[in-house]
N, C-alpha and C positions, 0 to 999 in steps of 0.2 A: 461694425469693426470693434474688436476688443480694445479696451483701454488698459494700460499698464502703468504701474508706479514701480519703477526699477529701483531696487534697494540692495545694498550690500550687507551680507550677513556673514558672521564668522563661522568657521567649521564647528559643527555641533557635536556635543558629547552624547554617547549612548546612555539610555536609561533615565533621562530627565522626565519629570512628570508635570502635568498641568496643575498649576496652583491658582485657583480662582479667588478673587477677593471675596470676603465673607458676605458682602451685600449684593453680589452679582446674581443676576437671574439668567439661567442658561436658555438661550433662544437663538439657534442658528438661522432660523427663517427671518426673524426681525433684523438680523445683521446682514442678511443676504449672503451668508457665508458658505463657501464650499472649497474643498481642497482635493485635487486629484491624487490618485495613488501612484507614486513614482515607480517606474520600472527599475530593474537592476542597473547598477552603475559599476564603473571600474575605478580603481584607485587613481587618485589625482585627476579624475575627470571633472571638469567644471560643468555644472548644470543649474537649472533654476526650478525652485518650488513656487508654483503660482497659487496664491490665496485670493479668492474672489470675495469681495465685500461691497456693500454700499458705500457711498461717499461719507466721510466723517468717522468711519470705523478705524480703530487702531488695533494692530495685531503684533504679536511677538511669537518667537519660536523658542521652545525649551527655556522659558524663563528669562529670555533676553530683554532688551529694551523695546518698548512699544514704538511702532512706526504707524503714523496716521495716513490713511488713504484720503488724500485731498482731491481726488478726481471727481468732478461733478457728475452725478448720475451713477457713480460706482465704477468699478473696474477691478484690475488685478494688481495686487502687491506681489512683486517678484523678489524672492529671497535667493540670492546666489549661494550655491553650495559647492563644497568640494571636500572629500574625505581622503586622508592620506594613508589609511590602513583598511584592510578588508574587515568585514563584520556586518552585523545587522544593527542599524541605527534607528532610535526612536525620533520621530519628528512630532513634537507636541505643539500644536498651533492653538493659541488662545487669542480671541479678539474681544474688544470692548467698545461700547458706545454708551456713554453715561453709566447707568447702573446695570445695563444689560450686557451679559458676556456669554460666550459660548466657546467650547473647545472641540477640536477634532484631532484624533490621533492617527498618525500615519507612520510607516516605517520604510526604510530603504535598505536593500541588500547591496553591499559594496564588495566587489570581487577583484582579484588580481586580473590584470589584462591577460587574455589568452594569446599566446605567441604561437603562430603557426610553425610546425616543425620544419627546420631547414632541410631541403633536399640537396644532394650533392651529385655532381656528374664530373667524371674525370676525362678531360680532353687530352689526347696523346698524339704526338707527331713523330713519325718515323723517318729514317734514312738521311737526315741532315747531319750537320748544318750545311746549307748551300746558299747560293746568292739570293734565293727567293725567301729564305728564312725571315729576313727583316719585314717582309710583307705580312707574314703571320704574326710576328711580334707586335707590329703596329696595331693590328686589329684587336689583339688580346689586351694590349695596354689601354686602348680607347674605351673598352668596355669593362675594365677592371677584372678581367678573367685570368686565371692561372692555369698552367698546363704542364705536362711532363713531356720532355723531348728525348726520345730514344735515339741516341746518336750512334752513327757508324764511326768506328775508331779512326779509319783513314781519313774520313771527312773532318773529324775533329782536329786531326793533325794539320789538315789543309786550311781550316778556318778557325784558328784558336781565338781570334777576336770575337767571333760569333758566340763561342761558348761563354765568354765573359759577359756579353750582352744578355744572353738567355738567363744566366744566373742573376745578373744585376736587376733584371725585371721581375725577379721573384719566382721564376719557374724552376723546375727540377730537371737535372740531366740524368739520363739513365742509359743502360748498356744495350746496344743492338748488334753486337759482334764487331769485329774489326774490318772484315771484308764482305759483310753481308752474305756469308756462306750458309748453306743448308747444313745446320749442325748435325743432323742425323747421318750425313754422309762422312763425317769426320770421326777420327778416333777420339777417345776420351781425352787424350793429351792434346789433340788438335782443338777440341772444344774449349779446354782450359786456356789454351794460348789465345784463342779468339777473344775470350771474355777478359782475361787479365791484361792483354794488350790494350783493349778499349778502356779498361779502368785506368790504366796508366795515362792514356791520352786525355781522359777527362780530368785527371788529377784530383785535387782536393774537392772538386765540385761533383765527383761521382757519387751516386747513390747505390743502394743495394738491389734495385730493380733491374731485371734482365729480360728482354724480349727476344726470343729466337726469331731470326728472319723467316718470313713467310708463315710464322706461327708453327713452323715445322719442329715438332718435339715428340719425344717418347719417354719412357721411364728412364732410359739411360741418360738422355740429355738432361731431363729434369733432375736426376740424381747428381750429375756433375755440377749443375748450377747450384743446387742446395749444398753440395759439398764445399763450395767456395763461399758459403755464408750469404748467398744471394737468393732473391725471390723471383721465380719465373712469373712474368706478368703478360697475360694475353689480353683479350678484349671481348666485349659483348656486341658492340655495334661497329660493323665494318662499312665505311662509306665508299670503299673502292675508288677513292678519289685519284688513285694512281692511273686509273683508266681514263681520266680526264672527262668525267661527266660534267654537266652544267653546274654552276654554283647553286642554283635553286634545287637541283637534285641532291646535292651533297647536304645542303641545309635541311631539306625535308626529311632525308633519311634519318638524320639525328633527332630532330624534334618529334617526329612521328613515333620513334621507338625508344625515346628517353625513359629511364626509370631511375629511382634513387639508387646510387652506387654504381651506375653503369659506366663502363670504360669505353670510350669512343676512339676508334682507330682512324687517323688521318695521316697525311704525309706533308712535310715541308720539303722533302727531297724525293727524287724518283718519280715525280709526276708533274702536274701543272700547278705550281705554287700559286699562280694568279687566281685560278678558279677556287682553290681551297681558301685563300685569303678573302676572296669575294664572298664565299659562302658564310664566312664568319660574320660578315656585316649584317646579315639577317638572322643567322642562327643564334648568336650570342644574346641579342635583345629578346628574342623569342624564348630562349631558355630562362632568362631572367624573369620574364613575365609569367613563366610556368612555375616559378619558385625555386629555381635551381641556383646553386652556387657552383661556379666552375673552379675546382680546386686541384692542387697537385696531388699525385698519388701518394699514399702512405708507405713509402719505402725508403 
């Protein structure tokens, strides 16, 4: 079993050199001295440099104070290290026993910690607010996830308190028309009325995102939306939760197809809110474990 003498050492400066007493004789073997080569470290990482010697040998690093190894039969002196800046640092170890001394040079590369790039996914909920919306909100809050709710104007008028709760929880409210109409079947004036009436229902909480019901759009619809200073917002992953599949099916559809920047279509209204909320219980932890942040849409 290895024997250790645990010692505390200050942060070392780079570029120090070994300074041997004039009468010292260099002999690593006589001192039983060895020092491993440390691998790369990161800024502010605490680690130990192990210096192996026989008992009775005293060592220091970079000209610091000598520390005596009092372990019978020899062992390891442990110098605690930590560097606060990146760089390549010299570790100059000098050990003495009587008039016999020996030095070993080592160095350590200290780097900034690598931060994994954050991936983002945008969860969106259509056709609310409805009485099932709180179920979705509760699951989002439990897991620290944010989402964008594409509200139908007439539902917003019916449940104004729900709008306040959505906004209070840090989510965004976006436009999904007033009557959930197929905008391609309406005149341009009719499209504008659907959008502006919904913006009025959402009030100060309204954003500039607009999702045409059913995803039904064309160049004319898109042009009217843009002409009102709004952004047409569709999706990449359709859970089809309005068809009331199982919670597991909804969750798996999202996690199996997730990618950075993906927009996910779900519903708090117009379907089975219970299944969608239940899906979030497994979906959100899984997305977190995959490195995703669930964020509101940039609109």
